C-alpha positions in Angstrom: 30.0 66.3 96.0 29.4 63.8 93.3 26.7 63.2 90.7 24.1 60.5 90.5 22.5 59.5 87.2 19.5 57.8 85.8 20.0 54.6 83.9 19.3 56.5 80.7 21.9 59.1 81.5 24.5 56.4 82.3 23.7 54.6 79.0 24.1 57.8 77.1 27.4 58.5 78.7 28.7 55.1 77.7 27.3 55.5 74.2 29.1 58.8 73.7 32.3 57.2 74.9 32.0 54.4 72.3 31.2 57.0 69.6 34.3 58.9 70.8 36.4 55.8 70.0 36.4 53.7 73.2 35.4 50.1 72.3 32.6 48.5 74.3 34.8 45.6 75.1 37.4 48.0 76.6 34.7 49.4 78.9 33.7 45.9 79.8 37.4 45.0 80.6 37.7 48.0 82.9 34.4 47.2 84.7 35.4 43.6 85.1 38.8 44.5 86.5 37.2 46.7 89.1 34.7 44.0 89.9 37.4 41.4 90.3 39.2 43.7 92.7 36.0 44.1 94.8 35.4 40.3 94.9 39.0 39.5 95.7 38.9 42.0 98.6 35.7 40.4 100.0 37.1 36.9 99.7 40.2 37.9 101.6 38.3 39.7 104.2 35.9 36.9 104.8 38.5 34.1 104.4 36.4 32.7 101.5 38.1 30.1 99.3 35.6 30.2 96.4 33.1 32.4 94.7 30.2 31.9 92.4 29.3 34.4 89.5 25.6 34.3 88.6 25.4 35.6 85.0 22.8 36.7 82.6 23.2 37.3 78.9 23.9 41.0 78.5 26.8 43.4 79.1 26.4 43.1 82.9 27.1 39.4 82.5 30.1 40.4 80.3 31.5 42.4 83.2 31.1 39.3 85.3 32.8 37.0 82.8 35.8 39.4 82.7 36.0 39.5 86.5 35.7 35.7 86.7 38.5 35.2 84.1 40.8 37.6 86.0 40.3 35.9 89.3 40.8 32.5 87.7 44.1 33.7 86.2 45.1 34.8 89.7 44.6 31.3 90.9 41.4 31.9 92.8 38.6 29.2 92.9 35.7 30.8 91.0 32.8 29.2 89.2 30.2 30.6 86.9 26.4 29.9 86.8 24.7 30.8 83.5 21.4 29.4 82.4 21.3 31.2 79.1 22.7 30.2 75.7 22.0 33.6 74.0 24.3 36.5 74.7 25.0 40.1 73.6 27.8 40.2 71.0 30.4 41.6 73.5 29.3 39.3 76.2 29.7 36.3 73.9 33.3 37.3 73.1 34.4 37.7 76.7 32.6 34.5 77.7 34.8 32.6 75.3 37.9 33.9 77.1 36.8 32.6 80.4 38.2 29.0 80.8 36.7 28.2 84.2 33.7 25.9 85.0 30.3 27.0 84.0 27.2 25.5 85.7 24.1 25.4 83.5 21.9 24.3 86.4 21.6 25.8 89.9 24.1 23.9 92.0 23.0 22.3 95.3 26.1 23.4 97.2 26.4 26.9 98.7 29.1 29.4 98.1 30.5 31.9 100.6 30.7 34.7 98.1 28.1 35.2 95.3 28.6 37.8 92.5 25.3 39.0 91.0 25.8 39.8 87.3 22.3 38.9 86.2 20.5 42.0 85.0 22.3 45.3 86.0 20.5 48.3 84.6 18.6 46.5 81.9 15.6 45.2 83.9 12.2 46.6 82.9 9.8 44.1 84.5 9.6 41.6 87.4 12.0 38.6 87.1 10.2 35.4 86.2 10.9 31.7 85.9 14.5 30.6 86.1 15.7 34.2 86.7 13.4 34.5 89.7 14.8 31.2 91.0 18.4 32.5 90.6 17.6 35.6 92.6 16.0 33.5 95.3 19.1 31.3 95.3 21.4 34.3 95.8 19.3 35.6 98.7 19.3 32.2 100.4 23.0 32.4 101.4 26.4 33.7 100.8 27.9 37.2 100.8 26.4 38.9 97.8 28.2 41.5 95.6 26.0 43.0 92.9 27.4 44.5 89.7 25.9 47.9 88.9 22.5 47.2 90.5 21.1 44.4 92.6 19.1 42.2 90.2 15.4 42.9 90.5 15.9 46.6 91.4 14.1 49.0 89.0 15.5 52.3 87.8 13.4 54.3 90.4 14.7 52.3 93.3 11.6 50.2 93.7 12.2 46.5 94.1 10.5 44.0 91.9 9.6 40.7 93.4 12.0 39.0 93.8 15.0 41.3 94.2 18.5 40.6 95.4 19.5 41.8 98.8 23.2 42.7 98.2 25.8 43.1 100.9 27.8 45.3 98.5 27.1 46.9 95.1 29.7 48.1 92.7 28.1 50.7 90.4 29.8 50.7 87.1 31.0 54.1 85.8 28.9 56.4 88.0 26.5 56.4 90.9 22.9 55.4 89.8 19.8 57.0 91.2 18.3 53.6 91.8 20.9 52.8 94.5 19.8 55.9 96.5 16.0 56.1 96.1 13.2 54.2 97.8 14.2 50.5 98.4 17.5 50.8 96.6 19.2 52.2 99.7 18.3 48.9 101.6 18.8 46.5 98.7 22.3 47.7 97.7 24.3 47.3 100.9 27.6 49.2 100.9 27.8 51.1 97.6 31.0 52.0 95.7 31.6 53.3 92.2 34.0 51.8 89.6 35.7 54.5 87.5 35.8 53.2 83.9 37.1 56.4 82.3 33.8 57.7 81.1 32.7 61.4 81.5 29.0 61.4 82.2 28.7 65.1 81.9 27.0 67.7 84.1 23.6 66.1 84.3 22.3 64.0 87.0 21.5 64.9 90.6 24.0 66.3 93.2 24.9 64.2 96.1 26.4 66.3 98.8 29.2 65.1 101.2 30.6 66.4 104.5 33.0 68.9 102.9 30.2 70.5 100.9 28.1 71.1 104.0 31.1 72.2 106.1 31.6 75.2 103.7 28.4 76.7 105.1 29.6 76.6 108.7 32.8 78.7 108.4 34.7 79.6 111.6 33.3 82.8 113.0 35.5 85.9 113.6 35.4 87.3 117.1 34.0 90.6 116.0 30.4 89.4 115.3 27.0 89.9 116.7 23.6 88.2 116.5 22.3 90.7 113.9 24.8 89.2 111.4 23.1 85.8 111.4 19.6 86.6 110.6 16.1 86.4 112.1 14.0 83.3 111.7 10.3 83.3 112.6 8.2 80.2 113.4 4.4 80.8 113.2 1.5 78.6 114.3 -2.1 79.8 114.1 -3.5 76.7 115.9 -3.5 75.2 119.3 -1.1 72.3 118.6 1.8 74.3 119.8 4.2 71.3 120.3 5.0 71.1 116.6 5.9 74.8 116.4 8.0 74.5 119.6 9.9 71.6 118.0 10.6 73.8 115.0 11.7 76.7 117.1 14.0 74.5 119.1 15.6 73.2 115.9 16.0 76.8 114.6 17.8 77.7 117.8 20.5 75.1 116.9 20.9 76.2 113.3 23.1 79.2 113.8 20.5 81.9 113.2 21.0 85.0 115.3 17.4 85.3 116.4 14.5 82.8 116.5 11.0 84.2 117.0 8.1 82.0 117.9 4.6 83.3 117.2 1.8 81.5 118.9 -1.8 82.3 120.0 -1.8 84.7 122.9 -3.1 82.2 125.5 -0.1 80.0 124.8 2.7 82.7 125.1 3.6 82.1 128.7 3.8 78.4 128.3 6.0 78.8 125.2 8.3 81.4 126.7 8.8 79.3 129.8 9.7 76.2 127.7 11.9 78.1 125.3 13.6 81.0 127.0 16.1 81.4 124.2 13.3 82.3 121.8 11.6 85.6 121.3 8.0 84.6 122.0 5.2 86.8 120.9 1.5 86.4 120.4 0.0 85.8 116.9 -3.3 87.3 116.0 -2.5 88.5 112.5 0.5 89.2 110.3 2.5 92.2 111.4 5.6 94.2 110.6 7.7 92.0 112.9 7.0 88.9 111.0 7.4 90.6 107.6 10.8 91.9 108.7 12.2 88.4 109.5 14.7 86.9 107.0 12.8 83.6 107.0 9.4 82.4 108.1 8.1 78.9 108.6 4.4 78.2 108.9 2.0 75.3 109.0 3.3 73.2 111.9 0.4 72.5 114.3 -1.8 75.1 112.7 -4.7 73.0 111.5 -6.1 73.1 108.0 -8.5 76.0 107.6 -9.6 78.8 105.3 -8.0 81.1 107.8 -4.6 79.4 107.4 -4.9 79.5 103.7 -5.6 83.2 103.8 -2.5 83.8 105.9 -0.4 81.8 103.5 -1.8 83.8 100.6 -1.0 87.1 102.3 2.6 85.9 103.0 3.0 84.8 99.4 1.8 88.1 98.1 3.7 90.4 100.5 6.6 88.7 102.3 10.1 89.4 101.1 12.2 86.8 102.9 12.3 83.0 102.4 9.0 81.4 103.2 8.9 77.7 104.3 5.5 76.0 103.9 5.2 72.8 105.9 2.5 70.4 107.2 -0.9 72.1 107.4 0.1 74.9 105.2 0.7 72.4 102.4 -2.6 70.6 103.1 -4.3 74.0 102.9 -2.8 74.6 99.5 -3.9 71.2 98.4 -7.5 71.7 99.6 -8.1 75.3 98.6 -5.8 75.7 95.5 -2.2 76.3 94.4 -2.9 79.5 92.5 -1.3 81.7 95.2 2.1 80.1 94.4 1.9 81.7 91.0 1.8 85.2 92.4 4.5 85.3 95.0 6.9 88.0 96.2 9.4 85.8 98.0 11.5 82.6 97.8 9.3 79.7 98.7 10.3 76.2 100.0 7.8 73.4 100.2 8.6 70.4 102.5 6.0 67.7 101.7 6.2 64.0 102.7 4.9 61.5 100.1 1.2 61.8 101.0 1.3 65.6 101.1 3.2 65.8 97.8 0.7 63.4 96.2 -2.2 65.7 97.2 -0.3 68.7 95.9 0.2 67.1 92.5 -3.2 65.3 92.3 -1.5 62.0 91.9 -1.2 58.8 93.9 1.6 58.2 96.5 2.7 55.3 94.3 3.1 57.7 91.3 5.2 60.3 93.2 7.5 57.6 94.7 8.0 55.8 91.4 8.8 59.1 89.6 10.2 61.2 92.4 12.9 63.1 90.4 10.8 63.9 87.3 7.7 64.9 89.2 9.6 67.0 91.7 11.5 68.8 89.0 8.4 69.5 87.0 6.5 70.8 90.1 9.4 73.1 91.1 9.7 74.5 87.6 6.0 75.0 87.2 5.6 77.0 90.5 9.0 78.5 90.8 9.7 77.0 94.2 12.3 74.9 96.0 10.8 71.5 96.8 12.0 69.3 99.6 10.3 66.0 98.9 10.9 64.1 102.1 11.5 60.3 102.0 14.2 57.9 103.1 16.4 59.7 100.6 15.0 63.2 100.3 14.9 64.9 96.8 15.7 68.6 96.7 15.1 70.6 93.6 14.4 74.1 92.4 13.8 72.9 88.9 17.3 73.8 87.7 19.5 72.0 90.3 18.5 68.7 91.9 20.0 66.9 94.8 19.5 63.6 96.5 20.3 63.7 100.3 22.4 60.8 101.4 22.1 61.1 105.2 19.4 59.8 107.5 18.1 57.0 109.7 15.0 54.9 110.2 15.0 56.5 113.7 13.6 59.7 112.0 10.4 57.9 111.1 8.7 59.6 114.1 6.0 62.2 114.6 7.7 65.6 114.9 10.7 64.9 112.6 9.3 67.1 109.8 8.8 70.0 112.3 12.4 69.7 113.3 13.6 69.8 109.7 11.3 72.8 108.9 12.6 74.7 111.9 16.3 74.0 111.2 15.7 75.0 107.6 14.1 78.3 108.6 17.1 79.1 110.8 19.5 78.1 108.0 17.7 80.3 105.5 17.8 83.2 107.9 21.6 83.0 107.8 21.5 84.1 104.2 21.8 80.9 102.2 19.9 80.5 99.0 16.8 78.3 99.4 18.4 75.4 97.5 21.6 75.5 99.4 19.8 75.9 102.7 17.6 72.9 101.9 20.6 70.7 101.0 22.5 71.8 104.2 19.5 71.3 106.4 18.5 67.9 105.1 22.1 66.7 105.4 22.6 68.0 109.0 19.1 66.7 110.0 19.9 63.3 108.6 23.3 63.2 110.4 21.6 64.1 113.6 19.2 61.2 113.1 22.2 58.9 112.6 23.7 60.1 115.8 20.4 59.6 117.7 20.3 56.1 116.3 23.8 55.4 117.6 22.8 56.5 121.1 19.3 55.1 121.4 18.8 52.6 118.6 16.3 52.9 115.7 13.1 52.6 117.7 13.6 54.8 120.8 14.8 58.3 119.6 12.3 61.1 119.8 12.3 64.4 117.9 13.8 66.1 121.0 16.6 63.5 120.9 17.3 64.5 117.3 17.3 68.2 118.2 19.8 67.4 121.0 22.0 65.7 118.4 22.0 68.7 116.0 25.0 70.4 117.6 27.0 67.2 117.5 26.0 66.7 113.9 27.3 70.2 113.0 30.4 69.8 115.0 31.2 66.5 113.3 31.0 68.2 109.9 33.0 71.3 110.8 35.8 69.2 112.2 35.9 66.8 109.2 
């Protein structure tokens, strides 16, 4: 597990290091040395004989001048392109130490490797004029390595126009949230972090890795039984049973001891025939069997109605397990009011996609995407829930701990994916994990299953059932890592 930080948190860490006695120029030298190593490795790998550093005027450009100087001293053919004549004090000093060629106009020739040191984390508005032209030039050709952030990428991971498409990004000091969220994941290419000896503290968001998830799938002893692994219940009050069946199918793959599927009576035979591993029973009203389950997921295929809202309210008031509210259950809360969340007797997990979360918050989709971490944390704190804000990089928070999930694939952008995640989450919660841990584990495994489905079928063809079929391989790949 590692931490990812906002630009502000990263700046604060650097500031504290300087206050503690580390000179800014020393940090710049460390960053430049790491960047030089990254560029040299790319040049060797690509067989490139020369590289062009595209430089701005701040400390990000200073990192670039240091790297260019180091590579020049190693005998490599590097050039610098800098259209500015005003620099930050530290950048001006390291610029003087670079003795190589500096272009003051955009050269007509192309370079096999381009190093983007234009803006870093300092950009607050869309690039204009000559800076926009520099970004367009970088995107026009060459293997691009960005220093800290691709130039044109905002702190929230949204790309200004224009924005660099990097093949690699070297994040200086720590991982930045912008490289994970929204368009940042696509703009940054392969991301690595340069350690410059700064302690950024315990803030930031958690980013789980294989070993962290593996810990929640320990090898079973032989003397076990199904009762030790919990009971998950999937409930639908509507006729669109397919969504609930997808959820139940995923729960069966989670490791839960029991998966119960409650559907309207007329659909029981169909459901039991399709899913013989489930305990299928009819659903007319809440009963002791449902209340005795360790986890319960509701909302998939139910249809938005006052009746569903009443059921959700009853569960919030009287259920004692972990309650997962998904799909239509979220829409019912948006339409009829969030007050039941304030008077709950159970742990609650909400799993909205951007439109659903926007409706829950009374904001626009643009708002929640641009401020995903802050709005998610505020909502989770206000209502005392664990929030799973689903996007290309899902944000998970209970208001105290926050994580950004790093697995996934565009192949998951299909109807039914959310049902699969909700069902797997219900099964994982039933095993006894906390809501936050279960959400992190479930999102990670689900994302890995999406990656495996993409490997087999490509990005366009996988269905939700293909993802369910990949869940065992995803878990096995993690337990054997």
